[in-house]
MARMAR-623667 format. One record per residue (C-alpha): residue in three letters; x negated, y, z negated. Coordinates in nm, 2 decimals, padded with zeros to 4 digits. Each point is the difference from the previous one (the first is absolute). Example, Ala and Ser with C-alpha at 12.3 -4.5 7.8 and 13.67 -1.06 7.14 Angstrom:
2
{"Ala",{-01.23,-00.45,-00.78}}
{"Ser",{-00.14,00.34,00.07}}
% end
This chain:
189
{"Met",{-09.57,11.72,-11.33}}
{"Ser",{-00.05,-00.26,00.26}}
{"Arg",{-00.13,00.14,00.32}}
{"Leu",{00.21,-00.24,00.20}}
{"Gly",{00.31,00.09,-00.19}}
{"Lys",{-00.03,00.36,00.11}}
{"Lys",{00.07,-00.11,00.36}}
{"Pro",{00.32,-00.13,00.14}}
{"Ile",{00.03,-00.33,00.18}}
{"Lys",{00.13,00.04,00.35}}
{"Ile",{00.28,-00.25,00.10}}
{"Pro",{-00.06,-00.09,00.37}}
{"Asn",{00.28,-00.06,00.25}}
{"Gly",{00.17,-00.34,-00.03}}
{"Val",{-00.07,-00.03,-00.37}}
{"Glu",{00.28,00.02,-00.27}}
{"Val",{-00.09,00.06,-00.36}}
{"Ser",{00.26,-00.03,-00.28}}
{"Leu",{00.00,00.03,-00.38}}
{"Ser",{00.23,-00.19,-00.23}}
{"Asp",{-00.01,-00.12,-00.36}}
{"Gly",{-00.37,00.08,-00.05}}
{"Arg",{-00.10,-00.18,00.32}}
{"Ile",{-00.13,00.13,00.34}}
{"Lys",{00.09,-00.18,00.32}}
{"Val",{-00.18,00.06,00.33}}
{"Lys",{00.14,-00.15,00.32}}
{"Gly",{-00.17,00.02,00.33}}
{"Pro",{-00.05,-00.18,00.34}}
{"Lys",{-00.23,-00.27,-00.15}}
{"Gly",{00.21,-00.08,-00.31}}
{"Glu",{00.12,00.12,-00.34}}
{"Leu",{-00.19,00.05,-00.33}}
{"Glu",{00.12,00.08,-00.35}}
{"Arg",{-00.18,00.11,-00.32}}
{"Ala",{00.11,00.09,-00.35}}
{"Leu",{-00.10,00.35,-00.12}}
{"His",{-00.18,00.06,-00.33}}
{"Pro",{00.19,00.22,-00.25}}
{"Phe",{-00.30,00.24,00.00}}
{"Val",{00.07,00.09,00.37}}
{"Thr",{00.29,00.17,00.18}}
{"Val",{00.04,-00.01,00.38}}
{"Glu",{00.19,00.25,00.20}}
{"Ile",{00.10,-00.03,00.37}}
{"Asn",{00.03,00.34,00.18}}
{"Gly",{00.08,-00.05,00.37}}
{"Asp",{-00.29,-00.18,00.15}}
{"Glu",{-00.23,00.05,-00.30}}
{"Ile",{-00.05,-00.20,-00.32}}
{"Trp",{-00.13,00.17,-00.32}}
{"Val",{-00.14,-00.20,-00.29}}
{"Lys",{00.00,00.19,-00.33}}
{"Pro",{-00.08,-00.08,-00.36}}
{"Asn",{00.30,-00.05,-00.22}}
{"Leu",{-00.11,00.24,-00.28}}
{"Glu",{00.32,-00.06,-00.20}}
{"Ala",{-00.11,-00.37,-00.06}}
{"Ala",{-00.31,00.12,-00.18}}
{"Lys",{00.01,-00.08,-00.37}}
{"Arg",{-00.36,00.11,-00.08}}
{"Lys",{-00.25,00.23,00.16}}
{"Ser",{-00.21,-00.30,00.11}}
{"Asp",{00.29,-00.12,00.21}}
{"Glu",{-00.04,00.29,00.24}}
{"Lys",{-00.33,-00.12,00.13}}
{"Lys",{00.15,-00.35,00.06}}
{"Met",{00.28,00.17,00.19}}
{"Arg",{-00.24,00.16,00.24}}
{"Val",{-00.17,-00.33,00.06}}
{"Phe",{00.33,-00.16,00.08}}
{"Gln",{00.09,00.29,00.23}}
{"Gly",{-00.30,-00.07,00.22}}
{"Thr",{00.04,-00.37,-00.01}}
{"Tyr",{00.37,00.00,00.10}}
{"Trp",{-00.08,00.26,00.27}}
{"Ser",{-00.24,-00.25,00.15}}
{"His",{00.25,-00.29,-00.05}}
{"Ile",{00.27,00.18,00.19}}
{"Arg",{-00.23,00.11,00.28}}
{"Asn",{-00.12,-00.36,00.04}}
{"Met",{00.36,-00.12,00.01}}
{"Ile",{00.08,00.25,00.28}}
{"Glu",{-00.32,-00.09,00.19}}
{"Gly",{00.08,-00.37,-00.04}}
{"Val",{00.35,00.01,00.14}}
{"Thr",{-00.13,00.20,00.30}}
{"Lys",{-00.35,-00.15,00.08}}
{"Ser",{-00.05,-00.30,-00.23}}
{"Phe",{-00.33,-00.10,-00.17}}
{"Glu",{-00.25,-00.27,00.07}}
{"Lys",{-00.32,-00.14,-00.15}}
{"Lys",{-00.25,-00.22,00.18}}
{"Leu",{-00.21,-00.28,-00.16}}
{"Ala",{-00.29,-00.19,00.15}}
{"Val",{-00.06,-00.37,-00.07}}
{"Val",{-00.38,-00.04,00.01}}
{"Gly",{-00.18,-00.33,-00.02}}
{"Ile",{-00.09,-00.31,00.20}}
{"Gly",{00.30,-00.23,00.01}}
{"Tyr",{00.24,00.26,-00.16}}
{"Arg",{00.32,00.03,00.19}}
{"Ala",{00.33,00.19,-00.02}}
{"Leu",{00.31,-00.13,00.19}}
{"Met",{00.37,00.08,00.02}}
{"Gln",{00.26,-00.28,-00.04}}
{"Gly",{00.33,00.17,00.06}}
{"Asn",{00.00,00.29,-00.25}}
{"Thr",{-00.25,-00.17,-00.24}}
{"Leu",{-00.37,00.09,00.00}}
{"Val",{-00.22,-00.30,-00.04}}
{"Leu",{-00.36,00.06,-00.12}}
{"Asn",{-00.28,-00.26,00.03}}
{"Val",{-00.27,00.17,-00.21}}
{"Gly",{-00.22,-00.28,-00.14}}
{"Tyr",{00.25,-00.16,-00.24}}
{"Ala",{00.10,-00.37,00.02}}
{"His",{00.35,00.11,00.10}}
{"Pro",{00.13,00.28,00.22}}
{"Val",{00.15,00.30,-00.18}}
{"Glu",{00.35,00.10,00.12}}
{"Ile",{00.13,00.35,-00.06}}
{"Thr",{00.37,00.09,00.08}}
{"Pro",{00.06,00.37,00.05}}
{"Pro",{00.25,00.18,-00.22}}
{"Asp",{00.30,00.18,00.15}}
{"Gly",{-00.11,00.30,00.21}}
{"Ile",{-00.35,-00.13,00.06}}
{"Ser",{-00.13,-00.17,00.32}}
{"Phe",{-00.33,-00.16,00.08}}
{"Ala",{-00.19,-00.03,00.33}}
{"Val",{-00.33,-00.18,00.07}}
{"Asp",{-00.24,00.10,00.27}}
{"Arg",{-00.36,-00.09,00.09}}
{"Asp",{-00.27,00.27,00.00}}
{"Pro",{-00.20,-00.07,00.32}}
{"Lys",{-00.30,00.20,-00.12}}
{"Asn",{-00.06,-00.18,-00.33}}
{"Asn",{00.21,-00.32,00.06}}
{"Trp",{00.19,00.06,-00.32}}
{"Phe",{00.37,-00.06,-00.06}}
{"Val",{00.18,00.33,-00.07}}
{"Ile",{00.32,00.00,-00.21}}
{"Thr",{00.23,00.30,00.04}}
{"Val",{00.24,00.06,-00.29}}
{"Ser",{00.28,00.25,00.10}}
{"Gly",{00.31,00.14,-00.15}}
{"Ile",{00.19,00.32,-00.10}}
{"Asp",{-00.09,-00.01,-00.37}}
{"Lys",{-00.35,00.12,-00.06}}
{"Glu",{-00.03,-00.14,-00.34}}
{"Leu",{00.12,-00.35,00.10}}
{"Val",{-00.23,00.00,00.31}}
{"Gly",{-00.30,00.08,-00.22}}
{"Gln",{00.10,-00.26,-00.26}}
{"Val",{00.05,-00.28,00.25}}
{"Ala",{-00.34,00.08,00.16}}
{"Ala",{-00.17,00.00,-00.34}}
{"Asn",{00.16,-00.34,-00.07}}
{"Ile",{-00.13,-00.14,00.33}}
{"Arg",{-00.34,00.13,-00.08}}
{"Lys",{00.01,-00.16,-00.34}}
{"Val",{00.03,-00.35,00.15}}
{"Arg",{-00.37,00.01,00.09}}
{"Glu",{-00.18,00.32,-00.10}}
{"Pro",{-00.32,00.09,00.19}}
{"Asp",{-00.31,-00.18,-00.12}}
{"Ser",{-00.27,00.25,-00.11}}
{"Tyr",{-00.28,-00.23,00.14}}
{"Lys",{00.12,-00.11,00.34}}
{"Gly",{00.28,00.25,00.06}}
{"Lys",{00.26,-00.27,00.09}}
{"Gly",{00.36,00.02,-00.12}}
{"Ile",{00.30,00.22,00.07}}
{"Arg",{-00.07,00.37,00.01}}
{"Tyr",{00.17,00.32,00.12}}
{"Leu",{-00.10,00.06,00.36}}
{"Asn",{-00.22,00.31,-00.06}}
{"Glu",{-00.12,-00.11,-00.35}}
{"Glu",{-00.38,00.01,-00.05}}
{"Ile",{-00.13,-00.29,-00.20}}
{"Arg",{-00.34,00.06,-00.17}}
{"Leu",{-00.18,-00.33,00.01}}
{"Lys",{-00.24,-00.10,-00.28}}
{"Ala",{-00.34,-00.13,00.07}}
{"Gly",{-00.03,-00.38,-00.04}}
{"Lys",{-00.27,-00.18,-00.20}}
{"Lys",{-00.35,00.08,00.08}}
{"Val",{-00.24,-00.29,00.02}}
% end
């Protein structure tokens, strides 16, 4: 059994959780999130606690029971992240490293000048916001991706990083703020 599934998820004050038609809806001060539930999982709301349990009636074979336990822990984490997102929100920070590399905001659009012949423009999806600052210590541009959906924040940050992945010889490119890049040795003469 999933260790997480043995614990209830506490619903904080100001957050509403509802179940309908195989979907869970979480509404809080920062916004509202919704997710479809897998048939291997049942969710029960008791007062200010949410219990995620495997749906053993959906098992057709013995091997399905192990999958159900995996889904139990996964959906427990999804629901907890939804509750945390509507109360605190999530953010990821990326550093633009390299001479002449820049990140600018033009309205809602993020504009990256990272060594290509043209600037790369990234428009945020609904529920995501960008902010660009300058790190005074390293003189890097720092991009902050924030939103209430943890998966979407991570995916948008990964898409920005993919525009110019860090070079393994010089270390320039777009990286997560605390990411360590192991540099390779250059040619030896």
